[in-house]
N, C-alpha and C positions, 0 to 999 in steps of 0.2 A: 607498150614494147611488145608484151607478148601475141597480141595480135599482127603485128610485124612480123616478128622471128616464126612465127609459126604459122604464118600463112599458109593456105591451100598450097602453093604453088611448092612451096619451101617441104613440104610434107613429099610432095612428088619428087622433089631433087632426091629427098633422100634415099625413095625406095629407088629411083635410079642410079644413084651411086653404089648401092648395093648392088643391086641389079649388074652393072658394068664390072664391078670388081668380082663379082661372079662369073659373068662368062668370062672372061680374061683370064683368069684363074681356073678356068674350065671345072669348076663348081668344086673347087679342093674341101668344101665343106662337109661335102661329102666322099669324095674319092680320097682325102687323104683322115678321113676321120679313126682310122688306126693309129695314124702315125700321131696325132693328135694326144689321146690317150698313153699310149708307151712314152711320151717324149714329157710326159708330167711328170714323170719321175725318176728320170735322167739328170745328168748336169749336175756339178758338183758346187758348194758355196765356196768363196776365197775370201782372203781379203778385204778385194774391192768390190764382190760381187755377193750376189744370194744365187742359190739354186733357181730351180728351173719351177721348182714346188715353191717354194719361197714366194718369186718373183708371180708365179698364178694366185698364190693366196693374198697377195699383197693387192693385186689389181682384181680380184674376186671382193677384198675388203671395199672395197671401194663399189664394185656394181651391185655386189649381194648388199641392199641396206633397206631403208625404210620403204623404199619403191616397190620391193618384193613383194609386201605386204598391202601398205598403204596405198602405193602409185596403183596398187592391180586393184584394188576396191575404187578408185578415184575414177579409173577407166573405166570399170564398168557404171558408176554412177554416173557419167557424164556423156560416155559412149556405147553403155548398152551393154550386154554382153558381146556382142561382136567386136567391140573393142579388144577385145583376147585373141581373137582370129589375126586381128591385125599387128598386135604385139608378137606373138608368132612368128609370122611373115616377117615383121622387119629383123626379128632376132635372126632368122635364118639367112636371108641376104646380108646382113649387118655381119655375120662372121667372117666373112668375106673383106670386108670394111676393116674390122679389128685387125686381120691378118697383116694386110697391106700397113697400116699405121704403125703396127708392133715390129713389122720385119723394118720398116725405114728406121723405127727407133733405134732398133739392134746395131743397124750399117752405119750410122752418123751418130752412135754415142762416144762419149770421150769418158776419159779416168781423169778426173777432177776431186784433189783434197783428199783420194787413195780411195776415192768412191766409183762407181761408173755413173754417170748422167745421162741423160736420155729426153727423148719426147719431141712435140711438135717444134719449137721454138730453135731446138738444135739441127733438126732436120731440114725446117723451112731457111736456115742462115746457109748450111753447109751442101743442101741440095738444090735449092733455087736461086742462094746467092742475095737476096732479100733480106737484110739484115733488120731493115724497118718493120720488115713483116713480122719477123722473129719479136721482135723487141716487142710489139704489139698483142702479137699472143701470148707472150711470156707477160706481160701485165693484165690484160684482161683475165688469165688465168691465175695469178696470184687472186686479184679483186673476186674474182669468183669463188674460188677455192677457200677461201679465209673467209669473205663476208656473206657471199650470196647462199651458196649452197649450205652449210652446215645446221643451219637454222631448218632445213628440213628434217632433217634427221633428229635434232634434238625434241624440236616441235611432235614428231612421231611419239617419240620416246615417251614426250612430257604427257602427251594425251594416252597412251596405253600404260603408263604407271597411274596415270590419274583414274583409269578405268577400273585397274585392277586392284591398286593399294589404297587409291581414295589418299595418293600422296599427291602434293602440292607442285605448280609445274615449276615452280623457282625454288623448291627444294630439288627438283630432279636437276633440272638447270644445273644447280651449283653442285652435286655429285658428280654430275657428268665433265663438268670443268677441271675439279679437283685432281679424277683421275685422270682426264685427257692429257694435263699437265705434266704428270707424273710420266709418262710414256711417252711425250714426246720428247722430255728432256733428253731421253736415251738415243735419238738419232735412226735413221732407219732401220741398223739393226734390231733395236728393240722393237720398232713398229713390226718389223718384217716375222721377229719371231712369235709376237702376240698374235699376228694374223695369222700364222701357222698353225697356231692351235687352234685359235676362238673360231674361224670362219668355218673350218671342216666341223668341228664338233657341233654347233646349233646348226649348219646347212643339214647334216645326217639327224639330227634329233627332228627336226623340224617335217623333214620327208617321212621320214618312219610314222609319225603323228598323221601327216598327210595320207600315205598309204594306208593306216589304219581307217580313215575317214571314208577314201575310197572305197576298202571293203565294205565297211558297214551298207556305206550308200553305191554298192555296185549295179545295183539296177537304174539308179538315176544315170549312170555314166552315158550311154546311149543317146536319152533326153537331151541334157547337158551340151554333148559333141553337137548334134541336130542346130542345139539354140543358137551356140556360137556363130555356126556357120551359116545359119538361116540368118542371122541378126544380121552379122557381116554384110549380106547383102542385100539388107532391106525386105526379104523374102517372108520374114516372120510378121505378124499381123498386130503382135503389141510394139513392136521396135521397126516397124515400117516405116521409111522415111529418115532412118538415123544412119544411114552408110556413112554419109559427109563424118558426122560426129564419131561414129567408131572407128574410122580411118583416122580422124585427125588425132585423138585420143588415146588409140592404140601406139600410134605413131610415135607422140609424143613421148607418153609413159614408159613403150618401149624402149626408145632411146633415154632416158632418164635412167631406165635400170639397168641396161647393158653396156649404155656410155659409147657403142660402137662410133665412132665416126666423132666422137667429142675431143679425142685424144689423150683421155685420160689414162687407161691405160697402156698406153705406148708409155708412159714414163715410170711404171713397174717394169715393163718389159725389159726396156735398157738397162736394169740393173741384175739381169741373170746373166750367169756365166756358161756361158754355151761356145759350140766351137761352128755354129752357122749361125746366121738371125734368121732363119726359115723356121730352124727348131722352135723357139722361142716366139715367134708369129704362128704359130699351129697349135702353141699351147693356149694361148691369148685367144686364139680363135673358139677354141673350145671350153675357152671360160664364159662365151655368150650363151650357150648351150646350155652350161649349167645354171646359171643366171635366169634366162626367161625363157629357155623351153621345158626346164625342170620345176624352179621353186616357183616362178610367177605362175605357171599355170595350175601348179599343185595347188596355190592361194584362190585361182578361179576358181577350180572345181569343188574345195570348200566351200567359195559362199555361194555358187549358183547351185551348186545337188543338194543345198538346204535350204535355201531361197532367203537366206539375208541379204538381203541387200535394198536399195531404194534406185530407180532411175531416175533423173531430170528428165524435163522438157526441155529441147535444145532453144527455145525462144526465151532463154534465162528470166520468166517471169516467178521461176522458185518452183512451179508446181511438178508434180510427179507423173509419170507415166505409170512406175511401180513403187511402192511405199510399205514395204514388207518391214522397215525401221522406223516408225517415226520419230520426228526429232535427233534422229543419229546422223551423225556429222559423216561425208562420207570420209573413210580411212580405215586405221585398223580396229575400231569398233564391229565393222562387218565381219573380219575374221575372227574375232572373239566372239560374236555372236554365234558364228558358225560351228565352232568349236564344242560351244553350250550347247549344242543343238543335240549332238552325239555323245558329247562327255562332260554333263553337266556338273557346274562348277569348277572346270581349269579352264576353259577357254582364257577368260579376261587374264590371268596369272602368267599361264605360257605364252601367249602372245606379246603380253609386255615384255617378258624377258626375252626372248627370242627377238623382238624390236631394238630392246637393248642393245644386245651383242651387235646384232645386223646394222643398226644404227650406228654406233658405236664404234664399230669398224670401217665404216667410210669416213667418218672424220677425220681416223687417223689417216685414212689413204688421202683425204684432203688435203690434211697438212705437209704430207710428205709430197704431194704433186708440188702446194705451193712451194714447200722451200725447194723444189731441181728446179722452179722456173726462177727462183729469186737468184740461186747460184748461178744462174744463165746470165742473168740480169748484174750483179754486183760481184765486187771481189774484195779482197782483203778485210780490213777494217769495217768498212760501210756494210759488207757481208754480214758481218758478226752482228752489228747491231741492229739490222734488218729481221734478222734471224730471229733477234729476241724479240722484235716488237712482234713479228708474224705471230710466235707462240702468246703472247699478249692477248693478240686481235682474234684469233680462232678460238681461246676461250672464253672473250667476251661474246664474238658473235654465236656460240655454242650455247651461251646462258641466253639471251637476250632472244634464240630463237626459241627457247623451250616454253619462254612468258609470252611470248605474241601469237595473235591469231592463225589458223593453220591454213587460211587462206592466203595470209600475206605471205608468210612461209613457204609456200607452193608457188606463188606467183615471184621470188624473188629469184627461188630456185631456177625455175625455168627461163628466166631471164640468164642468169650465170651459163646455165647448158647452152640454151640455143645460142650464144654470142659465140662462144669455145666451138659450138656446132658446127657454125656459119664457116668462121676462121681454119678449123683444122682442116674442111670439106676440101676448098678451094687449094688448098693446101696439098694436099693427098692425091689428087685431081691430076694435078701439074706432074708431080713427082712420083708417080706409081710406077714406074720404068722399072727404077734399080731394084724394088720390090720384086716384079715378074721377073727381072732376070737373075735375080739370086732363088726364087722358087724353081727356076729352070734348070738352075747348076744342082740344086739342092737333088731335085729328082733325078737330074743324070747320073751324079754320084754314087745316090742310091741303086740305080740300076746297076751298077759297076760293081756293086756289094760293098761299095765302100762306109765309113763313117763320115759322113759330108762334113767337109771343112773352108772355110772361106776365104777366099783369097779376092778381093776387089780388083785387083790390080789386072789380074788375068780374064777377068770380066767387063773390063773398061767403065767400073764404078770410078768416078772422082771422090775425092775429099774424104772418103772414107779411111782418116785416121789412123783412126785406134787398131783396126786391123791391119793396117800397113805395118806400124811397127810392133805389133803383134810379132806378125810373119819374120818381121826381123829378128 
């Protein structure tokens, strides 16, 4: 399934969509970067919605996960150092994709059961008019978010804990499951409050350590940057001929960690209380930079500057081009050894703790995404029953992910992500126009010195019922 879902032409399509949206938005990821930063700290939470920063933290809790540590390591292991270049490339282009899907989520969001709800299922139905397609996306997303993807996070956490504290995976899985159950019982507000606290603190702590290692190994920076670029285009003598693998693994792991085009960030974007959809679209675009260009790149530098990595041959023979860590499974162990090389005796423990917070926050985000899609599919007593089952299922899949093999966990996660990317990418290609119209309106109002306010009727955008009723 993964060979089909992530075939070379699919990788090309992911690049093409990001490039297309970048051109159509006139590279807003550069032009409006100041707005992105300022808007993060604007907007107030309400009884129905969360603040822009809380929505950012909620989406980052999904984006910033074990993919930033373990995913970066696997990209290097299977695609060589050049995979890091392609991770950054897809992140840069993906910022425009994240903007489109998040703006659409705001345009077509609804107020349901006293909370803002939105995401691909909602904008597919209201924007394209294909109810069956919206139902298909919602069902696939529930399966992916509850069954297929949580295991990647809990598996990486379990590996990190076993390496650092010799804790058996089943014990780690049990502990994560109990804590997860307590938090998700509190609903989206409790999840958002936890994410708002945990994600920034852990990200800052991780970056402080990465910067320290960068300073210690500053002489290695030119060599590492040169290695990444040369390997990305098969100019390096050691990694010559790996350009295809570098692109494939870089794009796949880049999308896995930043989730641009997958539609997951759109669910959190819809929950924000803002006066104009573009405001949250820009905030979500900036989250791609935080996730990939900052945190993933920091991980890559730590690994490459210390030489703590292996690179397997493309022929799947199990042989290595580089084997600096004999017997080490591709994953968090690379980063743990990299930190130990600079600060002996601290790497395993620090990475294990970082993996726990990053991974756990991602599982919380997966639950929220699943809950939104269940609320789209079901109403009344059947909804409440489904939510109860959802909570039990995600706790169980989180536990089972901790005790299964890493290869199986990642394979299942890639399937879940791949199907969502396929379905959502087609949808946003068809439905991009309302987001582009909203962007033009936002910029026009800003030029006139106004705080942009959204009026869909004036812009000719249909079925944006929430905004019409709000204006009334």
